[in-house]
Residue frames as qw, qx, qy, qz and C-alpha x, y, z in Angstrom:
[[0.021, -0.472, -0.722, -0.505, 17.66, 41.34, 46.24],
 [0.187, -0.107, 0.192, -0.958, 15.49, 44.36, 46.96],
 [0.059, 0.358, 0.909, -0.203, 12.35, 43.20, 48.73],
 [0.227, -0.016, -0.219, -0.949, 9.24, 44.52, 46.98],
 [0.677, -0.242, -0.458, -0.523, 6.56, 41.89, 47.73],
 [0.013, -0.236, 0.792, -0.562, 5.76, 40.95, 51.33],
 [0.585, -0.391, -0.645, -0.298, 3.25, 38.51, 52.81],
 [0.116, -0.359, 0.515, -0.769, 2.09, 39.71, 56.24],
 [0.511, -0.338, -0.789, -0.059, 0.47, 37.15, 58.54],
 [0.345, -0.611, -0.533, 0.472, -1.65, 38.81, 61.21],
 [0.267, 0.162, 0.175, 0.934, -1.68, 42.02, 59.20],
 [0.265, -0.632, -0.439, -0.582, -5.20, 43.01, 60.21],
 [0.601, -0.572, -0.472, 0.300, -4.37, 43.23, 63.92],
 [0.238, -0.950, -0.075, 0.186, -3.27, 46.17, 66.03],
 [0.417, -0.588, 0.461, 0.518, 0.45, 45.90, 65.27],
 [0.559, 0.216, 0.686, 0.413, -0.15, 44.43, 61.83],
 [0.315, 0.852, 0.399, 0.122, -2.10, 47.34, 60.42],
 [0.170, -0.920, 0.205, 0.286, 0.70, 49.72, 61.40],
 [0.502, -0.332, 0.657, 0.453, 3.31, 47.53, 59.71],
 [0.495, 0.497, 0.649, 0.295, 1.17, 47.17, 56.59],
 [0.138, 0.971, 0.184, -0.061, 0.67, 50.95, 56.45],
 [0.328, -0.760, 0.413, 0.379, 4.44, 51.47, 56.84],
 [0.550, 0.004, 0.716, 0.429, 5.14, 49.02, 54.01],
 [0.384, 0.747, 0.517, 0.165, 2.58, 50.79, 51.81],
 [0.060, -0.964, 0.052, 0.253, 4.22, 54.16, 52.53],
 [0.325, -0.579, 0.616, 0.424, 7.46, 52.70, 51.20],
 [0.647, 0.477, -0.304, -0.511, 5.69, 51.49, 48.04],
 [0.043, -0.239, 0.970, 0.005, 6.15, 47.82, 48.90],
 [0.642, -0.114, -0.498, -0.572, 3.48, 45.42, 47.66],
 [0.238, -0.200, 0.787, -0.533, 1.72, 43.70, 50.56],
 [0.585, -0.211, -0.666, -0.412, -0.58, 40.68, 50.76],
 [0.280, -0.235, 0.630, -0.685, -2.67, 40.32, 53.92],
 [0.440, -0.216, -0.830, -0.267, -4.60, 37.06, 54.37],
 [0.306, -0.124, 0.515, -0.791, -7.55, 37.12, 56.75],
 [0.096, 0.266, 0.959, -0.031, -10.34, 34.70, 57.57],
 [0.149, 0.797, 0.569, -0.136, -12.86, 37.56, 57.39],
 [0.410, 0.429, 0.222, 0.774, -12.27, 40.32, 54.87],
 [0.250, -0.871, -0.278, -0.318, -14.41, 42.64, 57.00],
 [0.683, -0.638, -0.066, 0.351, -11.71, 42.61, 59.70],
 [0.555, -0.197, 0.271, 0.761, -9.21, 44.10, 57.28],
 [0.315, 0.811, 0.447, 0.208, -11.44, 46.69, 55.62],
 [0.203, -0.936, 0.074, 0.276, -9.22, 49.47, 57.02],
 [0.475, -0.425, 0.570, 0.519, -6.37, 48.12, 54.84],
 [0.615, 0.471, 0.602, 0.196, -8.24, 47.67, 51.57],
 [0.291, 0.945, 0.146, 0.015, -7.93, 51.32, 50.51],
 [0.403, -0.732, 0.390, 0.388, -4.16, 51.44, 51.11],
 [0.606, 0.681, -0.356, -0.208, -2.13, 51.59, 47.91],
 [0.344, 0.487, -0.801, 0.042, -0.04, 48.46, 47.16],
 [0.328, -0.152, 0.820, -0.443, -2.08, 46.36, 49.66],
 [0.597, -0.030, -0.619, -0.510, -4.07, 43.30, 48.65],
 [0.489, -0.214, 0.646, -0.546, -6.36, 41.65, 51.19],
 [0.520, 0.083, -0.771, -0.359, -7.18, 37.98, 50.57],
 [0.754, -0.315, 0.247, -0.521, -9.81, 36.00, 52.46],
 [0.721, 0.256, -0.643, 0.032, -8.08, 32.78, 53.49],
 [0.797, -0.577, 0.133, -0.121, -7.48, 30.46, 56.44],
 [0.288, 0.731, -0.613, 0.078, -3.70, 30.28, 56.72],
 [0.461, -0.360, 0.771, -0.252, -3.97, 27.23, 58.99],
 [0.890, 0.297, 0.211, -0.276, -5.68, 25.17, 56.27],
 [0.736, -0.167, 0.522, 0.398, -3.37, 22.67, 54.48],
 [0.560, 0.301, 0.483, 0.603, -1.55, 24.16, 51.49],
 [0.094, 0.939, 0.324, 0.066, -3.05, 27.65, 51.81],
 [0.315, -0.865, 0.200, 0.336, 0.05, 29.37, 53.13],
 [0.580, -0.129, 0.588, 0.549, 2.25, 27.68, 50.53],
 [0.373, 0.640, 0.550, 0.385, -0.02, 29.05, 47.80],
 [0.074, -0.982, -0.170, 0.043, -0.11, 32.56, 49.27],
 [0.511, -0.668, 0.292, 0.455, 3.68, 32.73, 49.69],
 [0.667, 0.283, 0.470, 0.504, 4.37, 32.17, 45.99],
 [0.358, 0.692, 0.221, 0.587, 5.83, 35.25, 44.22],
 [0.343, -0.934, 0.001, -0.104, 6.68, 37.02, 47.47],
 [0.493, 0.585, -0.468, 0.442, 10.16, 38.04, 48.63],
 [0.088, 0.232, -0.696, 0.674, 9.56, 37.99, 52.40],
 [0.535, -0.536, -0.616, -0.219, 7.13, 36.83, 55.08],
 [0.066, -0.361, 0.473, -0.801, 6.35, 38.75, 58.28],
 [0.519, -0.375, -0.765, -0.073, 4.61, 36.69, 60.97],
 [0.141, -0.346, 0.323, -0.870, 2.67, 38.68, 63.57],
 [0.673, -0.351, -0.509, -0.406, 0.07, 36.09, 64.52],
 [0.227, 0.094, -0.756, 0.607, -0.57, 35.90, 68.25],
 [0.525, -0.603, -0.427, -0.423, -3.31, 35.55, 70.84],
 [0.088, -0.488, 0.553, -0.669, -3.44, 36.43, 74.54],
 [0.634, -0.128, 0.528, -0.551, -6.16, 33.99, 75.59],
 [0.569, 0.210, -0.713, -0.352, -6.76, 30.33, 74.82],
 [0.904, -0.309, -0.159, -0.251, -8.04, 27.05, 76.18],
 [0.418, -0.716, 0.549, -0.107, -5.82, 25.65, 78.89],
 [0.578, 0.364, -0.730, -0.024, -3.29, 22.88, 78.44],
 [0.707, -0.249, -0.637, 0.177, -2.45, 20.35, 81.13],
 [0.360, -0.870, 0.009, -0.338, -3.07, 22.03, 84.52],
 [0.635, -0.720, 0.279, 0.003, -0.29, 22.49, 87.06],
 [0.842, -0.012, 0.296, 0.451, 2.47, 21.50, 84.62],
 [0.094, 0.917, -0.171, -0.348, 5.12, 23.71, 83.09],
 [0.716, -0.067, 0.552, 0.421, 6.81, 21.46, 80.61],
 [0.107, -0.343, 0.411, 0.838, 8.04, 22.80, 77.27],
 [0.139, -0.195, -0.754, -0.612, 4.98, 21.42, 75.43],
 [0.091, -0.527, -0.767, 0.356, 2.41, 22.40, 78.03],
 [0.184, 0.264, 0.001, -0.947, 0.09, 24.84, 76.31],
 [0.572, 0.406, 0.591, -0.397, -3.45, 24.59, 75.07],
 [0.588, 0.364, 0.627, 0.358, -4.61, 23.96, 71.49],
 [0.237, 0.946, 0.221, 0.021, -5.34, 27.61, 70.74],
 [0.238, -0.849, 0.391, 0.264, -1.81, 28.72, 71.68],
 [0.627, -0.133, 0.682, 0.352, -0.40, 25.74, 69.78],
 [0.531, 0.625, 0.524, 0.230, -2.31, 26.68, 66.63],
 [0.145, 0.985, 0.089, 0.024, -1.74, 30.46, 66.68],
 [0.241, -0.864, 0.422, 0.133, 1.87, 30.52, 67.86],
 [0.517, -0.370, 0.735, 0.236, 3.64, 27.24, 67.11],
 [0.637, 0.356, 0.665, 0.163, 1.79, 25.83, 64.11],
 [0.377, 0.916, 0.125, -0.052, 1.60, 29.14, 62.23],
 [0.168, -0.818, 0.500, 0.229, 5.34, 29.71, 62.76],
 [0.559, -0.155, 0.780, 0.235, 6.10, 26.21, 61.50],
 [0.578, 0.622, 0.524, 0.067, 3.79, 26.71, 58.52],
 [0.177, 0.959, -0.121, -0.186, 5.51, 30.01, 57.71],
 [0.344, -0.573, 0.686, 0.287, 8.88, 28.24, 57.65],
 [0.587, 0.189, 0.769, 0.171, 7.48, 25.53, 55.38],
 [0.451, 0.825, 0.335, -0.063, 5.86, 28.08, 53.06],
 [0.020, -0.882, 0.366, 0.296, 9.10, 30.05, 52.76],
 [0.421, -0.324, 0.796, 0.290, 10.95, 26.90, 51.75],
 [0.560, 0.443, 0.696, 0.075, 8.25, 25.86, 49.28],
 [0.354, 0.910, 0.212, -0.038, 8.21, 29.29, 47.63],
 [0.710, 0.284, -0.034, 0.643, 11.99, 29.80, 47.68],
 [0.142, -0.905, 0.008, -0.402, 11.70, 32.73, 50.09],
 [0.619, 0.107, -0.526, 0.573, 14.68, 33.33, 52.36],
 [0.009, 0.294, -0.317, 0.902, 13.53, 36.37, 54.37],
 [0.515, -0.555, -0.638, -0.140, 11.35, 35.71, 57.43],
 [0.020, -0.362, 0.399, -0.842, 10.62, 38.21, 60.20],
 [0.534, -0.427, -0.729, -0.034, 8.90, 36.84, 63.29],
 [0.200, -0.552, 0.239, -0.773, 7.37, 38.92, 66.08],
 [0.576, -0.234, -0.754, 0.212, 7.42, 37.23, 69.48],
 [0.421, -0.837, -0.114, -0.331, 7.34, 38.72, 73.00],
 [0.063, 0.589, -0.636, 0.494, 9.76, 39.60, 75.78],
 [0.541, -0.295, 0.632, -0.469, 9.91, 36.67, 78.18],
 [0.900, 0.239, -0.168, -0.322, 9.10, 34.04, 75.56],
 [0.015, 0.505, -0.855, 0.116, 10.86, 30.84, 76.62],
 [0.605, -0.035, -0.737, -0.300, 10.02, 27.15, 76.44],
 [0.497, -0.316, -0.743, 0.317, 9.88, 26.80, 80.24],
 [0.101, -0.296, 0.128, -0.941, 8.27, 30.15, 81.07],
 [0.182, 0.123, 0.778, -0.589, 5.50, 30.19, 83.70],
 [0.556, 0.427, 0.279, -0.656, 2.61, 30.84, 81.27],
 [0.694, 0.328, 0.621, 0.157, 1.23, 28.94, 78.30],
 [0.374, 0.922, 0.069, -0.072, 1.35, 32.15, 76.27],
 [0.061, -0.850, 0.507, 0.127, 5.07, 32.63, 76.85],
 [0.616, -0.226, 0.742, 0.138, 5.91, 28.92, 76.50],
 [0.682, 0.524, 0.499, 0.105, 4.21, 28.63, 73.12],
 [0.265, 0.955, -0.124, -0.051, 5.81, 31.88, 71.98],
 [0.347, -0.692, 0.616, 0.145, 9.18, 30.51, 73.10],
 [0.702, 0.068, 0.689, 0.165, 8.77, 27.26, 71.15],
 [0.562, 0.780, 0.268, 0.055, 7.83, 29.26, 68.03],
 [0.016, -0.931, 0.349, 0.109, 10.91, 31.45, 68.48],
 [0.544, -0.414, 0.707, 0.182, 13.14, 28.40, 68.71],
 [0.722, 0.383, 0.567, 0.107, 11.60, 26.95, 65.54],
 [0.459, 0.884, 0.070, 0.046, 12.19, 30.01, 63.36],
 [0.131, -0.864, 0.482, 0.070, 15.73, 30.63, 64.65],
 [0.663, -0.235, 0.698, 0.133, 16.58, 26.97, 64.03],
 [0.728, 0.607, 0.315, 0.037, 15.71, 27.39, 60.32],
 [0.474, -0.535, 0.336, 0.614, 19.31, 27.91, 59.25],
 [0.422, 0.257, 0.624, 0.605, 18.43, 27.94, 55.55],
 [0.040, 0.857, 0.434, 0.276, 16.33, 31.09, 56.05],
 [0.272, 0.296, -0.212, 0.891, 17.30, 34.69, 56.84],
 [0.437, -0.667, -0.600, -0.070, 15.38, 35.12, 60.09],
 [0.088, 0.310, -0.354, 0.878, 15.01, 38.10, 62.40],
 [0.407, -0.563, -0.717, 0.055, 12.99, 37.91, 65.63],
 [0.070, -0.467, 0.165, -0.866, 11.51, 40.91, 67.43],
 [0.439, -0.404, -0.760, 0.258, 10.39, 40.64, 71.06],
 [0.105, -0.556, -0.008, -0.824, 8.32, 43.69, 72.06],
 [0.024, 0.153, 0.720, -0.676, 7.11, 44.49, 75.55],
 [0.243, 0.671, 0.666, -0.216, 3.43, 45.49, 75.79],
 [0.266, 0.199, 0.412, 0.848, 2.59, 47.72, 72.82],
 [0.081, 0.675, 0.495, -0.542, 0.59, 50.94, 73.11],
 [0.060, -0.039, 0.426, 0.902, -0.93, 53.40, 70.67],
 [0.532, 0.139, 0.051, -0.834, -4.35, 54.59, 69.43],
 [0.822, 0.098, -0.351, -0.439, -6.68, 51.61, 69.32],
 [0.273, 0.309, -0.876, 0.251, -4.60, 49.48, 71.70],
 [0.751, -0.434, -0.419, -0.270, -6.11, 46.96, 74.10],
 [0.603, -0.055, -0.497, 0.621, -3.70, 47.98, 76.83],
 [0.088, -0.090, -0.305, 0.944, -3.99, 51.59, 78.02],
 [0.423, -0.198, -0.341, -0.816, -7.45, 51.91, 76.47],
 [0.641, -0.334, -0.687, -0.077, -8.62, 48.98, 78.58],
 [0.381, -0.232, -0.521, 0.727, -7.24, 50.62, 81.72],
 [0.115, -0.048, -0.026, -0.992, -9.04, 53.83, 80.73],
 [0.551, -0.312, -0.541, -0.553, -12.36, 51.99, 80.39],
 [0.598, -0.334, -0.675, 0.273, -11.92, 50.45, 83.83],
 [0.249, -0.209, -0.368, 0.871, -11.16, 53.76, 85.55],
 [0.278, -0.167, -0.266, -0.908, -14.15, 55.29, 83.80],
 [0.627, -0.318, -0.592, -0.394, -16.52, 52.61, 85.08],
 [0.745, -0.434, -0.477, 0.170, -15.31, 51.87, 88.61],
 [0.176, -0.911, 0.172, -0.332, -14.50, 54.26, 91.49],
 [0.556, -0.591, 0.581, -0.060, -12.50, 51.53, 93.25],
 [0.798, 0.462, -0.369, -0.120, -10.14, 49.23, 91.33],
 [0.771, -0.461, 0.431, 0.083, -8.25, 46.21, 92.58],
 [0.420, 0.737, -0.491, -0.197, -5.05, 45.80, 90.58],
 [0.990, -0.077, 0.089, 0.076, -3.77, 42.26, 89.89],
 [0.804, 0.041, 0.053, 0.591, 0.01, 41.85, 90.09],
 [0.001, -0.992, -0.107, 0.067, 0.49, 45.55, 91.02],
 [0.368, -0.747, 0.431, 0.346, 4.29, 45.20, 91.04],
 [0.786, 0.294, 0.451, 0.304, 4.53, 43.48, 87.64],
 [0.192, -0.643, 0.260, 0.694, 7.03, 45.36, 85.47],
 [0.639, 0.618, 0.429, 0.163, 6.54, 46.55, 81.89],
 [0.267, -0.430, 0.275, 0.817, 8.45, 48.66, 79.39],
 [0.543, 0.657, 0.490, -0.183, 5.65, 49.77, 77.04],
 [0.327, -0.199, 0.515, 0.767, 6.69, 50.43, 73.44],
 [0.420, 0.536, 0.059, -0.730, 4.89, 52.60, 70.88],
 [0.783, 0.334, 0.524, -0.007, 3.31, 50.68, 68.02],
 [0.493, 0.864, -0.086, -0.054, 4.76, 53.07, 65.44],
 [0.133, -0.744, 0.654, 0.035, 8.29, 52.38, 66.70],
 [0.676, -0.073, 0.734, -0.008, 7.68, 48.63, 66.44],
 [0.717, 0.623, 0.305, -0.066, 6.39, 48.99, 62.87],
 [0.309, 0.892, -0.327, -0.051, 9.36, 51.04, 61.74],
 [0.374, -0.560, 0.739, 0.027, 11.85, 48.63, 63.33],
 [0.748, 0.162, 0.643, -0.018, 10.28, 45.65, 61.55],
 [0.643, 0.744, 0.184, 0.007, 10.14, 47.32, 58.14],
 [0.024, 0.907, -0.408, -0.104, 13.59, 48.92, 58.43],
 [0.439, -0.474, 0.756, 0.108, 15.34, 45.53, 58.67],
 [0.865, 0.387, 0.225, -0.225, 13.74, 43.91, 55.62],
 [0.747, 0.613, -0.168, 0.194, 16.89, 44.41, 53.53],
 [0.152, -0.821, 0.494, -0.243, 19.45, 44.38, 56.35],
 [0.821, 0.152, -0.546, 0.066, 21.66, 41.24, 56.30],
 [0.151, 0.396, -0.652, 0.629, 23.29, 42.26, 59.60],
 [0.572, -0.226, 0.362, -0.701, 20.01, 41.36, 61.36],
 [0.806, 0.083, -0.513, -0.285, 19.83, 37.80, 60.02],
 [0.702, -0.070, -0.661, 0.257, 19.80, 35.22, 62.80],
 [0.129, 0.148, -0.467, 0.862, 19.33, 37.92, 65.45],
 [0.297, -0.690, -0.651, -0.109, 16.59, 38.66, 67.94],
 [0.138, 0.307, -0.167, 0.927, 15.87, 42.10, 69.37],
 [0.170, -0.588, -0.684, 0.397, 13.95, 43.16, 72.46],
 [0.050, 0.501, 0.264, 0.823, 11.79, 46.24, 71.88],
 [0.339, -0.631, -0.583, 0.383, 10.94, 48.42, 74.87],
 [0.062, 0.927, 0.189, 0.318, 10.09, 52.06, 75.43],
 [0.280, 0.659, -0.368, 0.593, 12.26, 54.63, 77.22],
 [0.191, -0.403, 0.634, -0.632, 11.26, 53.65, 80.78],
 [0.325, -0.184, -0.927, 0.039, 9.80, 50.91, 82.97],
 [0.480, -0.346, 0.098, -0.801, 6.52, 51.03, 84.89],
 [0.135, 0.075, 0.944, -0.293, 4.78, 48.80, 87.40],
 [0.096, -0.505, -0.787, -0.341, 1.17, 47.84, 86.80],
 [0.219, -0.744, -0.483, 0.406, 0.14, 50.18, 89.62],
 [0.190, -0.467, 0.152, 0.850, 2.06, 53.08, 88.06],
 [0.030, 0.160, 0.694, 0.702, 0.33, 52.52, 84.73],
 [0.176, -0.680, -0.709, -0.071, -3.11, 52.66, 86.36],
 [0.265, -0.695, -0.238, 0.624, -2.09, 55.81, 88.25],
 [0.167, -0.227, 0.395, 0.874, -0.91, 57.40, 85.01],
 [0.051, -0.400, -0.753, -0.520, -4.14, 56.57, 83.18],
 [0.230, -0.753, -0.567, 0.242, -6.13, 58.09, 86.05],
 [0.262, -0.555, 0.026, 0.789, -4.01, 61.24, 85.78],
 [0.098, -0.035, 0.570, 0.815, -4.38, 61.58, 82.01],
 [0.170, -0.485, -0.751, -0.415, -8.12, 60.94, 82.02],
 [0.160, -0.397, 0.165, -0.889, -8.69, 63.29, 84.95],
 [0.760, -0.404, -0.358, -0.362, -10.31, 60.70, 87.21],
 [0.179, -0.511, 0.690, -0.480, -9.62, 60.19, 90.90],
 [0.867, -0.099, -0.408, -0.269, -9.90, 56.54, 91.78],
 [0.602, -0.578, 0.516, -0.191, -9.08, 54.36, 94.76],
 [0.736, 0.421, -0.527, -0.056, -6.46, 51.86, 93.63],
 [0.578, -0.554, 0.566, -0.197, -5.23, 48.91, 95.66],
 [0.299, 0.404, -0.845, -0.182, -3.18, 45.85, 94.90],
 [0.899, -0.156, -0.118, -0.392, -4.99, 42.53, 94.98],
 [0.504, -0.469, 0.725, -0.035, -3.40, 39.71, 96.99],
 [0.103, 0.286, -0.859, -0.411, -2.38, 36.76, 94.82],
 [0.168, 0.261, 0.945, -0.107, -5.28, 34.52, 95.83],
 [0.324, 0.667, 0.402, -0.538, -7.82, 37.22, 95.09],
 [0.230, 0.591, -0.453, -0.626, -6.20, 38.05, 91.73],
 [0.005, 0.098, -0.961, -0.260, -6.37, 34.38, 90.74],
 [0.236, 0.466, 0.800, -0.297, -10.01, 34.14, 91.77],
 [0.298, 0.705, 0.066, -0.640, -10.87, 37.30, 89.83],
 [0.160, 0.470, -0.679, -0.541, -9.00, 36.05, 86.76],
 [0.176, 0.103, 0.978, 0.043, -10.75, 32.68, 86.92],
 [0.331, 0.645, 0.588, -0.358, -14.13, 34.38, 86.57],
 [0.224, 0.745, -0.174, -0.604, -12.98, 36.91, 83.98],
 [0.039, -0.339, 0.823, 0.454, -11.52, 34.26, 81.69],
 [0.270, 0.336, 0.902, -0.016, -14.97, 32.65, 81.38],
 [0.313, 0.676, 0.209, -0.633, -16.52, 35.79, 79.86],
 [0.750, 0.581, 0.312, 0.053, -17.29, 35.82, 76.12],
 [0.488, 0.742, -0.185, 0.419, -14.50, 38.35, 75.57],
 [0.758, -0.465, -0.249, 0.384, -11.91, 37.70, 78.33],
 [0.114, 0.934, -0.166, 0.295, -10.05, 40.71, 79.68],
 [0.164, -0.650, 0.692, -0.269, -7.87, 38.73, 82.08],
 [0.927, -0.030, -0.348, -0.135, -6.95, 35.10, 82.69],
 [0.774, -0.577, 0.231, 0.117, -4.89, 33.08, 85.13],
 [0.817, 0.208, 0.194, 0.501, -2.42, 32.54, 82.32],
 [0.212, 0.838, 0.002, 0.503, -2.06, 36.33, 81.96],
 [0.537, -0.810, 0.189, -0.141, -1.19, 36.48, 85.66],
 [0.882, -0.222, 0.267, 0.320, 1.48, 33.84, 85.16],
 [0.602, 0.587, 0.119, 0.528, 2.89, 35.84, 82.23],
 [0.081, -0.910, 0.083, -0.399, 3.24, 38.82, 84.53],
 [0.816, -0.529, 0.119, 0.202, 5.57, 36.82, 86.79],
 [0.702, 0.080, 0.247, 0.663, 8.22, 37.53, 84.12],
 [0.046, -0.713, -0.039, 0.699, 9.22, 41.23, 83.83],
 [0.612, 0.646, 0.392, 0.235, 8.30, 42.50, 80.37],
 [0.174, -0.913, 0.199, 0.312, 11.49, 44.57, 80.25],
 [0.730, 0.647, -0.205, 0.083, 13.98, 44.82, 77.39],
 [0.860, -0.333, 0.063, 0.381, 17.43, 43.37, 77.93],
 [0.493, -0.068, 0.219, 0.839, 19.07, 46.09, 75.83],
 [0.161, 0.505, 0.069, -0.845, 18.29, 49.61, 74.52],
 [0.687, 0.611, 0.283, -0.273, 16.00, 50.00, 71.52],
 [0.715, -0.046, 0.465, 0.520, 18.03, 48.78, 68.53],
 [0.498, 0.533, 0.401, 0.554, 19.37, 50.62, 65.48],
 [0.282, -0.009, -0.120, 0.952, 20.01, 53.86, 67.37],
 [0.240, -0.578, -0.489, -0.608, 16.29, 54.72, 67.53],
 [0.059, -0.053, 0.554, -0.829, 14.96, 56.80, 70.41],
 [0.147, -0.445, -0.861, -0.196, 11.55, 55.26, 71.17],
 [0.277, -0.521, -0.138, -0.795, 8.50, 57.39, 71.90],
 [0.016, 0.019, -0.781, 0.624, 7.32, 57.59, 75.49],
 [0.096, -0.582, -0.807, 0.019, 3.85, 56.93, 76.86],
 [0.114, -0.662, -0.306, 0.675, 3.78, 60.54, 78.09],
 [0.003, 0.336, -0.397, -0.854, 4.30, 61.83, 74.53],
 [0.217, -0.074, -0.790, -0.569, 1.70, 59.62, 72.84],
 [0.137, -0.391, -0.897, 0.155, -0.97, 58.41, 75.27],
 [0.104, 0.497, 0.379, -0.774, -2.57, 61.81, 76.03],
 [0.221, 0.223, -0.465, -0.828, -3.39, 62.20, 72.32],
 [0.493, -0.147, -0.715, -0.474, -5.89, 59.36, 72.55],
 [0.406, -0.352, -0.789, 0.298, -6.70, 58.98, 76.25],
 [0.068, -0.205, -0.335, 0.917, -7.23, 62.55, 77.46],
 [0.248, 0.690, 0.649, -0.202, -10.85, 63.82, 77.45],
 [0.095, -0.268, 0.301, 0.910, -11.51, 66.15, 74.54],
 [0.553, 0.507, 0.231, -0.619, -14.14, 67.41, 72.15],
 [0.833, 0.426, 0.353, 0.014, -14.94, 66.14, 68.67],
 [0.435, 0.872, -0.219, 0.058, -12.53, 68.50, 66.91],
 [0.237, -0.716, 0.651, -0.085, -9.68, 67.43, 69.18],
 [0.768, -0.075, 0.634, -0.057, -10.46, 63.78, 68.35],
 [0.697, 0.671, -0.071, -0.242, -10.04, 64.29, 64.59],
 [0.178, 0.671, -0.717, -0.055, -6.30, 63.34, 64.53],
 [0.417, -0.177, 0.872, -0.185, -7.08, 60.01, 66.23],
 [0.731, 0.439, 0.412, -0.321, -10.02, 59.33, 63.87],
 [0.537, 0.741, -0.347, -0.206, -7.76, 60.02, 60.88],
 [0.092, -0.519, 0.848, -0.050, -5.11, 57.70, 62.37],
 [0.613, 0.075, 0.742, -0.261, -7.68, 54.92, 62.72],
 [0.715, 0.621, 0.233, -0.223, -8.78, 55.45, 59.09],
 [0.685, -0.125, 0.396, 0.599, -5.11, 55.65, 57.92],
 [0.362, 0.819, 0.301, 0.328, -5.66, 59.08, 56.33]]
């Protein structure tokens, strides 16, 4: 069956809006539920896209939304949440926010697919997700992965991207803000390894497999063309933004202390759980799938990080507006 109607959970987020735009370009009808319609206003003008204000965690809501669709794409995820049981790393040790966003939404998506007679489910997880991983983020992602892959009556594909970059990201843009504000920067986990992947490559991979039976029951790591350490990423951002900064690696105890204070801010930029996630290399176990050559940071990041005038910023502003 040709898939023409897709329900996208988490479609108003950074990765989600790219996937929704890609679906719209292929003239596929898309429904995007969101608790606040204002958050998805950038999607409302896209052809074939319908934004519905709804709480997908409320009983029965996801079952109702899934009706008349041919596929569900689950992108829901959070980086920060209330802590679970301290100093334990059991398979169910993660806080209520991670449980709700990662595990419960995945389980609800499975249930909604079954209730609506939908077989196709695509789930976006993360490299390093595993039920006994060192962080609550990765443990809850791992449990969700296990749940969707165990749904043998559904046609499931799992994607596991490394950190994702692109205009509007909260990755390289955050580094750029830090190097703009501070002449001296202490880097937590300076040797942590990443394989950053361009958001446009992730979106195309997800949409390309909608009608591909060969991908059923499979999971794919998504990484860019090369690996970087955290220190190398900061050095690159300094280079692109034209700022000379003193960079030094924080010892573990100092990084944990810093993260403890940062996680208490109204909008956390780092947490102790993030540090534990970085104990696991965010590196793909195989080349980018489907014969695709992924875009590099060097090809994309200067287009939105490098200092420039208003005219030079127009391409990025159009990208943000999806024009």
